[in-house]
N, C-alpha and C positions, 0 to 999 in steps of 0.2 A: 437536493438529494433524492427528492423523494419523488421526483419524476424519474431520476436514472432507475431507483429500487423499480419502482412498476415497470420501465421499460425489459431490466434485466429479469423478472419474473414471470413478464409475458414471454418475454421470446426464450428462456431457457428453463424456465418451470423451477427456480433455485429455490424458492419458501423464503425469501429474506422478507425478516417483520424489524428489523429494526437497524438502527446506522449508528455507530460511536466513533467519535473524532475526538483528536488533541492537537491542539497548536505545537510544532516543531520546530525550537530556534537552535540552530548550531552555530556556535562562533566559531572566530577563523581556525583552522586547522582540526575541528571535530572531522568524523566520520561514523558510519555503522557498519559494522563487519557482515558480512552475506550471511543472510537467515530465512527461514519462511515466517509469515505471519500466523499461522495456525500449523498444528500437527495433524498427520491424519489420525482418523479416529475420535480427535476432538474439534470438529471443523465447526465449531458455531460461528467463526469468523470464516465466511465464505469469500465474498470478494474484497481485496485490498482497493484504496484510492489515495493517491496522493494531488493536490492542488497546490502550486508554488504561487508565492506571494512576491517574491524579485525583481522588483522592475527594472531594465536596462540591465539585466546579467551579462556582465564580459564573458566571452570567450574563453581567457584564461582564468575563468573566476573559480574552476573545481564545482566540487558537490554535487558533479551529477549523478543519478542513479543508475545504476548499472543492471540489466535485467539478464537473467540466466537462461537457457534452456531449461523446461522441466522434466525431459529425459535426459539431458545431459548437462551437469550445474556448472562444468568448469566451460560451457561455449556459450560466449558473450551473444545476445541477441539483441540488445539495444543498449542506447545511453541518452538519457531522458537529462536536458540542460535544466537547471532550476529556473526557467523564465516565468514570469508573472504571467498568469491564464493558462499555462501549460499543466493539463490534466493527464494523470497517468491510472488506470483500473487494470487490475489482472487478477489471478483465483487464488487467494490466500495461501491454500496449503500446499500448492505445487508449481510455484513460482518463485525459485531464488532469486533474492534480490542484494544489493548492497550501497550505500552512501559512500562514493568516494572524497578525500579530504577536499574540505573546502576550505579557499583562500580568504575569502570574505564572509561576514554573516549573511547564513543563509537561512529561509523561514517558508514553512510550505503547514499545510495542515491535511493530518495524516488519516485515515479513517478505514472504517470496515463495517459493511453490509453484515450482518448476523443473521442466523437462522437459530430457531427453537431447538435445539439438540437435548433438551428435557427426556432421561430414560432412568426406568428401574428406582423413582425415587429422588434421584438426583437431579438438583434442579440445574440448567446450562444454558444461558448463562444467569449467572446468582441473583444478580440486580435487573 
């Protein structure tokens, strides 16, 4: 992820300085409603990433991440199947996305490249 961070900073001048991540396990039937990973004006999460860990994911397994158009959150831009080795990367504060119900246990590593958004004595991020 350090190489991705460096490439994003060099190409897009984003000022990314740290990466946070967590392991996400969705049991069968689980989903995640449409959302943004950061709010405008509090954008210490700049770039979202998802890496999938599910070998031999079947076509009918569900659990796809749906990515919507930033300028029209009702317009679907892509569906990302949670196949092992698949990697998605998008802007955290402007790309709505959701996870559709999964029919099988689904695993991924979700992460966010952050920048220091401290201002006026408020430390952001706090840790």
